[in-house]
N, C-alpha and C positions, 0 to 999 in steps of 0.2 A: 875194930870195935863192931862187936856183933848187935844185931837187931834187938837183941832182949836190953842190951847198953844204953842206945840211942836216948837221947834227953827227949821226954817227956815234951809236947807245945806246950806253954804257959796259959792258964786256966784259964789268965785274963781276955787270948786272943781268943778263945774259942767260946766264951761269954760273949766276945763282939761279934763274933761270924753269928752265932746264935740270931743275936739281936736284930744283926741287918738281916736274915732270912724271913723273922717274924715281922720286922717292917717291911719291908717286900712284901711278904702276902698279904698284907695287912692295905698294902696300895693296889694292890691285885682284885682284893676283895672290893675297897672301895669303888676301882674302877668299874667294875662288874657291877655292882648297885649302880652308879651312876649312868652305865649306856644303860640296861636295863627300865630303869626310873625315864632315860630319855625316849625310849622305844616306846614306851607305854605312854608317855605324855604324846607323843605324835599319834598313836592308833588313834588315840578318842578324839584329835582334832582331823585327821584324813581319815576316815571310814572304809575300812573293807580292801585295804594297800600294805600289809602288813610286811609284806617282803619287801616291795620298795623302800619303805619306811629303814627298814633292814640294810639293805644294802646303800640308801646314804646317810645312814648312820657310821653303817662302815669306812666311805669311803671318805668321809668329812675326817675322822679321828687318824686317821691311813693321811691325811694332810693330801688328798688328791681333788680332783673336779669330775663334774659328774654331768653327762649330756643324758636330757630324759625326754624321752619321744610318745609323742602321746597326741589323741583329740583333743581338738579345743575343748575348754567348759571341764574338765576332769580336776581340777584342781592344783596344779603346777607350781601355779603364782604363790597361793594358799600354803603350799606345801614349803614355799621357801619361806615364808613370813613366820611359819610356826618355828622352823628349827631354826630360824636367828632369835627370834622372841625366846624360845625355850634355852638358848645357850648366850643369851646378851650379845649378840654378835650387834656391829654396826653393819645396816643392811643397805644396798643399791640395787634399783631396775633401772636396766636400758630396752627397751621395746625399739627392737630391730627394722629397721624399715628402709631401703634403696637409697635413699638420701641420707642417710645415717653417716657423717663422718666421722676420718678416727680419733680428730681432736672433744666430739663432744662423750667418746668413750673414757679415753687417756686424759684430757685437759687440755689448757690452751695459754697461751702466754697473751695479758691481757694490759692495755696502757693504765695506769694505775698515775695519780696525781695526787702529792699528798705534801704536807710543807714547806708547797713552792717549789716543791720538785718534783720531776714527773719519770716514771721508768717503767719496761716491762715489766712485769710477773707471772709466776707461773699458778694457774688455778687448776687444782688438782679436779678429775675428773671423777665419774662416779665406779669407775675401776679401783678405786683409792679406800673402796670401805672392804671390811673383813669377810662378806656372804655378796657376793656377785649377780643377782636373777639376769642374765642373759636369754630374753626371750622371745623365740625365733629369730637364733641366729641363723637359720638359713637366707633369713630374707634380706639380712646385711648384706654388701656385697665384698669382692674378694678381697680388694683395700681394709674395708674396716672389721673383716674376719681376721686379717691379718695384724691389725693392732693389737689384737688377744693375746700373739701368742708370744711374747715377750715376758709378759705382763704373765701369766701361764705358766711358763717354764723356767725363767727368772725371779722371778717376784719384785719385777721391779720393770719400770716405767725410763726412756730414755727421751728428754724434749729436750731442742736444740742442744746437744750436747751434754746436757748437764743430767744425772741418771737420778731419779725419787726414788726408792724404796718404797716398796707396798709394807700396808700394815700386817699383823702375825695375830693370828690364823688369817688364811687368807684362801677363799676358794672360792670357784666359779662352777654357777648350777645353771647351766643354759639348755632350753629346749628347742622343740622343732616339731612343725607338722608335719607327718608321715603321707602325709594324702594331697597337698597342696604342691602341683610341681611348677608352676608360672607364675613369673617373678621371683622364682627364690634363685637360691647358690647353693649349691653341695658342699659342704665343707671340704677340703683339700685333705687329701690320706694324713699329712704332716703336722694340720691341726688336731685329726680327731685323734691321733697318735696322743697329744697331749691332755684327754681324756682319761681318767683311770678306771672309769666304769661307763656304761652306754646304757641306762636302763629302759624298757617298757612299763608303759603306764596301761596298763589296761582298762578295759568298761568294766566300772563295776555290776556286781552281780544285782539280781533285781533286791534281793536282802538287803543288800549293803542301800540299795537307791531308797529303800525305805527307810533303812538308820538314817540315813543323810537327812532326811526330812525333822528328826529330831535332832540333830547338831548342830545345820546352818541353817536354816531357813528363813530365819528372819535376824540373824547373824552370821559373823566372821567369827571361830573363836579364836583363831590366831591372834585378835584384835586386841585380845583379853589375858592373855599367856602371862604367866609369871616365868621370867628366868629361874629354871632349877640349876645350873650351870653358868659360868663366866668363861670370858676367852681364855683368862689363864687355868683354866679344867681342861680345856680342848688342847692346848698347847704340852700340859701336863700327861696326859693321860697317853697324849698320842708319842711322845717321849719311853714313858713308859710300855708303851704295843712293841717299840724297836727293842726293848730287853727279853721280849719273850721267846722262850729257847724253840729253837729251828733245828732240828736234829738232820743227821745228813741222810736219812731217809724220805726225808719230806721234802729235801733242798735238792736230791736225785728225782724226786716226782714232779717236783714242777719244772726242772728242767727236763725232763721227759715230755711233760704235757706242752707247752713251749715246743718243741722239736715236733711233738705231733702232728702241730699245725701246718708244717711248713711240706709246698706240696713236690709231687714225684717228679724223682729225675724220669724224662721218657713218659708221661704220663699218656701218649698219644696211645699207644699201646694200651688196646681195650679191652684184650684178650688177659693179658697178666696184672691189669688194673684194675679190675669191676667190683674186687669186693675189698676194696681197700675207701677206709672213707676219706683219707686225703686228696681222692683223684680229684673231687668239684675244686678244689683250691686252687688258686693261681698264684696269689699273694700268702705266706705266711705270718705271725706274731711277730712283733719287735725282741728286741732285747727290754725294752722299755714295759713291754708286759710280762715280765717276767720278774722286775721288781715290783710292779703293781700286785702282781700275786700273791707276792708272799708278804708284802707291806697290808695289805686288807687281807692274807690269812691269819696275820696278826692280832689282827683287832677283831675280828672272828671267833677266835680262841679267847681274847679275852669278853670277849658278848655270851661265851658261851662258859664262862666260867675258869679257864684253864691257862695255865702258866706257859703253854709249849703246845707248838701250832699240830694238828694234825691232818692228815690226808681228808678226812671229809672239810676240814676249812678250806684246805685247795681249790676241793669241786665246788663247794658253796659259792666261791666268789670268780669262778670260772669263765661261766658265760658272760657276764658283765663285763668281766676286762680283758676278752678275746672277740666279742660278736660283733666289736667295731675296728678290728684290727686285722681281721682275714681278707681277701677278695676272691670271690667265686670267677670260674671260668665264666664265657659266655654261654656255653650249651649248659651248664649246669642251673642257671638262672630263665634259661628256656623253659627247661623239663619244672621249673616252679617252683627248686630249692633254696631257701634261703640261707643266709650263716647259722640261724640257729638250729635248725634241722641238722645242718654238718656236723656241727660242732657236737650236736647229742650224741650222734655216730662217735667223732673222737672221740669224748667222754667217757666213753662207755668202754671202748676198747683200750683206752689208756686207763680206767680203773681195772678191767680183766688183767692185764697187763702187773698191776703192781702186786 
C-alpha cells in the first residue's frame, strides 16, 4: 500500500490532540500569570530585592530548599513570612542556638495518659510545617544540623524506628550570618549539597532604604498579606514545570556546565593552567547540581512565559545552584578569590563555547 492510500487518522483523534494542546497552553499561561503575580506581591513587601525574590520563587516551585546568606536585619524572616502567607503555607520557625537539640526540630515522644491508659506518643516538631525557616542554621551544632538531612532529602522523619511523612509541599529556608564566626558551626558539604540554591541578600541601596520607610515603618506588611495561591497550586505548577520541554542542546549545555566546574588534572603545573578558569577549583559540583540546574531552569522558563527551556534559563540559575557546591584551593582563597568570582569566569567561558 503506497503512502497515498494510507488511511488518514480519525478526525476525533486530531480534535482530541488539539484540545489537549490548547489545555496545556492554558495551563502554562495560568502558571506564568500566577508566578508573575507572586513575584510582584513579594516585591512590594520586600523592597529592592527583586532578583532574590525571583530566585526564591524559582526554588520553591522547583521543589528545592534555599540557604540565604546575609547580614542581620535585612528582612530574611520577613521574606519567609511573606512567602508563606502569599502561598497559604503552614510555616514554622526554628531559632538555632548551640543548645538546640535534634528533638526540638524533628519532634519527640511524650508520656500521655488518657482514659486510664498511659502510653508514649510522638509529638511532631516544627519540621512538620510546609515552610520551615531555620534561622542562623550555622549556630546549631552538627548533631542538630544533621537532623535536617533526612527531612530535606527524603521528606520524612524517622523516630524510634517509625517513619513519619512530612507535608507536601515542603521547603526549608535556612539563613546564616556571614560575618560571625565565634560560636558557629559551618555546614558540612553533604548538607550544603541538599540546598538547591544558595542566595546572597545584599545590603539595600539608598533609594531602597528610603522606599522601605513607606512600606514597613510602623507595620510588617507580611502580617496582612492575603494568599493568592494555595499549597495545591504550588504542587500543580511544580508538576507542570516538569513537563516543560528540554531540548538536547540544553541537556548538553547543562552537562557541559557541571563538567566545567570540575578541577583540572595536574593543576599544579602553573605554566599550562594559568589561563583556565578551573584552576582555583579544588572540588567541583556534584551530579545533584545537574538535577537542580534542570529543575530550576524549567521554572525560569515558566516565569518567562515559555514552554521550553533556553540556555539563558540555565545561565540565570547557574550561580545560585553552583556557588555552594564548589570548593576553592587554599591559594585561591589567599589571593582573595571567592566562589562567585571563579564561577563568573567559568560561566563566561561556557557561554562562549555554546
